[in-house]
N, C-alpha and C positions, 0 to 999 in steps of 0.2 A: 503494500500500499505504499504511495506517496504519500510524504511527510505534508503537503498540501491538501490532503483530504482526509487527513487523521484531527479530529478534534478529543479536546483533552480537559478534565475538570480541573477546578485552581490546583487541587493538590497536587495533580500529576504535574502540571506546569509549575509549581514552586519546587518538585523535586528534580526536575529538567533545569532549573535554574542553578538549585544545588550541587548537583552534577557539574554544567558547566563552571562553576567557581572553583568547588573544592576539590574538585576529580582533576580537570583538565588547568587549574590555575589560570581561569579567567578572573579578572579584579570585576567584583560587581561594577564599582563605578566606570570599568572600560563598555561592559554591557548596556549600562543606563546612557553613555554616550552614542552608544551605536544605535539603541532607540531614539534615541532624541535627533539624531541626525538624520535615520531612516523617515522618522516622521515629519521631519522638517523637508525633507526630501518631495516627498509625497504632497506635502502642501503646498510645496511652489509649484509641482506641474498639475495640479487640480485648479491652482487659482493663481495661474501666472500675474494675473494683474495686481496682486495684493502687496500692498507698501506697508500694512502694519499688523498687528498681532495682539492680540487680547488674552493672556493665557491662564485660566484661573487653576491654582496648584492647592492640591491638598497635604496633607503633609507625610507623608507616605511616599513609599519608592514612584508609585504612578506622579505624584505631584514630583518628585526629582526629574523625571522624564520630562514635564513642563517645564522645569527651570532649564536646563538643557536645550530642550526649544527656545526660550526667549533670548536665551546666550547666544546661539547662533545668528537669530535672527537678527539683534542686537550688533555683532559683527558684520552681517552686512546691509548696517546701514537703515534697517526698518525700524519704524515707531513702534516700541515693544511697550506694552504695562502688564504686571502682573498682579493678580489679584490671590494676595495669601488669606486661606480659611486657615492653617496655623502661624503663629507666634516662630521668627528664625530658630531663637533658644531651643526653639519644642522641636527642632529636626534633629534624626539622629542617622549617620554613617552615611550611606551614598546619597539619602537626599539630603544632609546636610551641605556635602562636598558640593553638589550642583547646586544647590542655594549661590552657594560663595563663586562657584562660576558664573552666577549670574548678575551676581554683585560686580564682579570685577569688570563686566560688559559695561558696566554702569545702567542697564537695566530699571523702570521705573515701577517701583512695586508700591503697594496698596493693600494696608489690611482690609480684611472682608469679614467684618465682627456680625454676631449677633443681630445687631441694629441694621442692618443693610440691606433688608427687604425693598425698599426705592434706591432708584437707579442712583450710585455716587456722583457726587460732582464732576470724576474724572472722564467715566465713563458718558455722563451727559455730554462735555464739551467734544468725544469722540463721535458719538453720535450726531452733534451738529456740525460738525465739520469743520470745527475751529482747532484742531490738533495736529494741521499739519497734514492733512491725509485731504487727497483730492475726493470733491463729491461730481464725480461727472456721471454719465448713461451706467457706468461700470459701476457703481458708488459700492452696491451692495457688498462685492469682491474686493472693494480694496481695502478690507478688515475681516480679517479673520480670526474667528474665537479656538481657543484652545481645551479644552476640557481634558485637564491632567487633577482630577477632582480625587474620584475615587477608584482604585483597581479591583483585582480580583479577589480580595481579602474581607471586601464588607459581607458580612452575615445580617445583622440586624436590619430593620429601616434605618434611610438614610436622616443623621441627625440632624436638629433645626438647621443650624447654620449652613450647611450644605444645601438643604432644601433651599432655602434663601438663593444660592448662589445657582443652582440648577433651575430652579422661577425664571430666573434673570436672562442666563443662556438661552434658555428656549423661549424668553420672551423677546429678544432681540432680534432683530430680521438678518444681521449677520450669519454667513457659511460656520460651520462646527466642525472641526476635526477632532475626534476621539480618540484620548492615547489610550491602548492596549485592551480598552471594552466600555462604552458610555456608561457616567458615573451612576449609577443607582440600580445597574442591570446586573442580575444575580450571574455571574459568568458560568454557572453550571447549567442552571434550566431555563434563562432564558426568562423569565418571572422580573418582574418590576416590583424595588424595595423602597415602595413608597409613593417613588417621585423618583423619574430616570431622566437624562439628556435625550434628546433626539438628536441625533448628530447627521452630520450628511457624507461621511466619510470616517471609518474605523481604521486605524492600524493597530493590527498586532503582532505579539512578539513572542518568538521560540515555538512557542505551541499555542495553534488555534482554540480559542474556548468556545465551548459547544453552547451556549447559551447565546452566541453572536446568530446562531443559525435557526433559533428555533423558540417559541414560544413568542414574548415580543420583540426579541433581538431584530430579526428581518428589518421591523416596522425602526427602529431606534437607532441604526447602526448604520443605515444607510451602505454606501459601496466598503467592502469589506477588503484590504491589501496585510496580505502575513510577510513578515518577513523574520528570518530565522536566525539575525543577528549574529552569519558566520558561526555557530554553536556546531562544533563537529558531530558527527553523523550518531556515532557511535555514544552519545546521548539519548538518543531514543530507543535503543536497543531495549525489549523488555519493559517498555513502558506502557502500563495501560492505559488505553484509548477508551473513551468514552462512547465515541459514534463512528463512523467512516462516512466521510460527504460523497455523496455517489457522483458516478460519472456516467452518462449516458453510455459514451462513445464506448469506453473500455466494458461496460456490461452487455454491453452489443455482440461486441467481438468476441467476447469468452461463455457468451447463454445461447444463441441463437446463431450455427455456424450455414454455410449455404446450404439450401437445397437441393438433394441428387436429382440431376438429371431426366429420372424415371418416376421423382417420386407421385403421389396418388394423395390422394384427401385423407385416403386411410390413415397415412402414417401423420395426421397434424390434428388428430383427435375430435372430439365431438363435443361441444359444449350444450347445455340445457340451461336456460335462464327461464326460470321459473318466479313469476309474481304479475305486477297488474290486476289488482283486483277492479272492482267498479270502478271507472272515470280516471285510472291512474296507469294506462296502459302504454300512455309516452315513455313511462321509466324503463318497463321491460324490452320498448322497442330500441331504447338507446341503449343498452345493456349488450343487447343481443347483437347490433350493428357494430358494436363497438369490437366486441369478439370477433366478428367474422373482419373486420378491415385491419385487425391485429395480425391475422394470420391461420385462424382456426379452422381445421377442414370443413366441419360441418358445425352450423349453430342451427339450435332449434328454441322455439318458445312456449311456455306451456303458459296459460293465461286464460282469461277468462274468455267466452264466447263472443261478447259483444266487442273486442277488439281486433278479432282475430281478422275481417277483413283489412282494417284499413292499414295491419302490422303488414299484411301479405302486398298491398297496394305502394306501400311506402319501401317497402326493401323485400323483393320474391325472394331472395338466394335464402331466406329464412324460413325454417320448417316450422310452420304456426298450429299449434294444436288447441284445442278448447277443455277447459280442466275446470271442471266445477264445483268438483269434493277433492279429499284426500283419495278416495280411491280411483278416480278417473286420474289423477298422476300416475300411481302404482305400475301400471304398464308402460308407461313411459321410460323408465327409470331403468330397462335391459340394455340399452342403448351407449347412453351417454359418458363420455371418462372423464367429466367435468363438470358438478353444479353452480350454477351461480342465482342464490335465492335473496330474495329481500326487495329489487328494485319496485317500487309500485305495490308492493306486497301487502300493506295494511298491517290491523292487527286486528281484524273480526276474526270468528271463527273459521273461515274459509284459509285464512293466511296462517293461522296455527295449525291446519289440518296438512296443509300441502307442506308446511316446516317439517313437520312430523313423519311423514313420508320421507320427504327429502334426506331427514338425520339417518332413519332408519337403512337407507338405501346402503350407506357404508361408502360411500364416493366420494371423492376429495370435493371442498367447497367452499365458493366464496360467500362469505354472508355480509350481508350489506345492510343500511336500512331498518326496515320493520321485521328482518328477519333477527337483526339485534336487541331490538324489543322486547321480542317473544322472549327469545334467550334470555335477556336480563331479567324476566320476571318469573324464571326459576321453574319453568313447566317443562321445557325441554333441553334436555342434554347432549352436548356433541359426542360421534359416536368415540371411542377409545379415548377419550380425554381429548380429543379435537386434532392428532396427527392429520395432515393431511388437507387443514382446514386453514382459511382467511378469514380474517376479522378485520372489517374497515369502515371502525368508528369515527363520528368527529367527535370532539369534545362531551358532546351533551349527551349520545348513544356511552362513551367510554364511562361516563359521571354513571349513567342508568345500570350499566353492567360491574360495577365495582361499587353501586349503592352511596356514591360519594357527591360533592358539589360541581359544578361546572367548573368553579375557582380551585377547587382542588385539584384537577385536570389539568390546568392551566399553569397551576402554579409548581406543578414538579413533572411535567411530562415526561420525560425519561422513566423517573418510577413508576408511572400510571401504564405506559406502555410495558413496562417488566411485570407489573402485577398483573392484568391482563392475561398476558401470555400465562403466566404462573399458573392463574386461576383456569383458564380454558386449556390450557395446554396446546392453543392454536398460534401460528402465525399471528401476529397482530400489525397492524397501517394503521397509525392514528394520525389523522387526517388535522391539517391546519397550517399554517407557514412553518415552515420546516418539519413537513413530514417525516414522520419516525417509522421506522419497520424494525420489530422485533420477531427474529425468528426463532429465538432457541437452539441455534445451529454453531456454528466452532466461530463466526464472524460478527465480527462487533454490532449493535444497533448501526442499521444505514438510516440516515438521513439526505431528504431529497432535497438539493437547493434551486430546484427550478418551480417555476409558477410565478403567479401574479394576483392581485386583487381583481381582476377580471372575472378569475374563479368560482367569484362569490354569487353565483346564481344556481337556480334549482336545475338539478339531472346533469350534473358534473360527477357526482359520487358515481351514477348509475353508470357513465362509461368507464368511470375507470373500474368497477366490478366488473364489468365487459373484459376491458384489456386484461385484467389478472386471469380471469377465467380463461381466456384465449390464448394466455403465455403457457399458462398450466395444462392447457390440452394440448400444447406442442410439445410436452415433457419436461417444462422446468419445475423445479421443486418449488414448494411454496411460499417457502424464503425469497429463493431469488425470482419468482415469477412476483412477489408482492414490490420486491426493490425494482425490479426494470420495470412493472408496470408504473409505478408512483414517476419514473424520471420520466416515460414516454408521456405521460399524461400533463405533466408540467412543463414540459417543451412544447407540446402541441399547442398551449395555452400562451405561452412563449410567443410560439409564431403567428397566432391571430392575433397577438396583443403588436405585434411589429407591423401588421398590416392594416390595422382598424384602430389603435388603441384600445384602452381597458376596458373601458364602461361599453356596455351593451354586448356584452360576447355571452352567447349561448352556447348551451355542452355540444349541441350539432354543430356547433363549427370546426370543434376539433378532431372530428372525424375525418376529415379531408386530409387530415396532416397526418394520419396512424401508417397510411401505407408506406410513404416515404420515409418515415423515420423509423419502422422495424427494418426496413430494407435499408440504414445506415445512409440516409440521403438528408 
């Protein structure tokens, strides 16, 4: 696994730091200077018209990185202001050395105390354009704020003085570069510790923090840039990885080989989508068509009779069967290799009956939507603990499956995915920004870095369920199908967004991109 795809928890990153310093003899201040230089280089590249920087420095090593940035900017003739959240006499070790470096460069420093909820006078001068900073057409980018308040060590809620500083950063209109992680964001889980900085760019060091890519991380981190600070490669050997940031091209190359020239439909499996109670036939249709578009050999849909004609008119390649009871479904279960159940299923007796029949078949399954809600009610159990099954809950469904609140899921997404996998014995795909896949196999939790807010519309989950089912039909084990399916789904949505933007995206817009993507194009 490439180091740029490894995501770590804070404790592991601290151990990486320790190894670099103690086992490889790299002084901490050297690493801090490398971090400051890397961040300042990215600042200049991202905002080339910048002429001034306002650095908010906390009292730990994150603040030390900020002092280095301030000193480097001053060396280059920038107008530099530092807002200090900790008095200089309280700084220790490398952070104290970094502060001294900034002092030696004649950086202007201002103490930001508990009474600084209002805009300080020195910031008012900058905002008004009276601080030797041009206020031309590109004035927003002439000043950049650097968030070096809180790093990975935060445990409880953000303290009042830091809250005031974060509020101020978020209120001002200048762009923000966060050092290592946006202050107030939990580096492990992506949860917000009361209040967090909203950054335009985050430059993170030595090890990428898992919280940057899930929960609130993607919304608050902006563009994430990783720099290893030239730490030797063997520092990373045998270090526990919290998650693997998935790469679509690598997954495709490894898991879906070229088809033989004499292949036929029987080689690529038979998916049966079960769902579409009265009034919800569209969900089953989208799941079926996505399984077809991703390469399954045969795709059937078992649904209410009222939907049959419409589904055949939309996609005649689907084999659509009328199912008005659980007994009607039984004879249809001898042919499929994979079931996708839940899209449009509903929670009425019809849905419960067909889910019971599906579970009793013992076939590999993708369970989505109301299949998960019925499962959460405890009336139906997965076969043999769920082996070969994929659960695809959004946070609300995950909360019902675990008997907790939605906020509990979002606060600890990695823990929630693990708890679901342990409870049901199945591969779990926990949806949301930074979708997580916990397969219980020998690979780390997978994190999908693709997708965009345009996916916040009805039917996206139905398309995803069909994609995963279609990949399982082609021979992929459940954990791999979930990993690859999440990436294909997210990249398809990103291609739609690149064409017309995010707002107004429909789930069926993704379908036309699936054949090219699954063929590596």
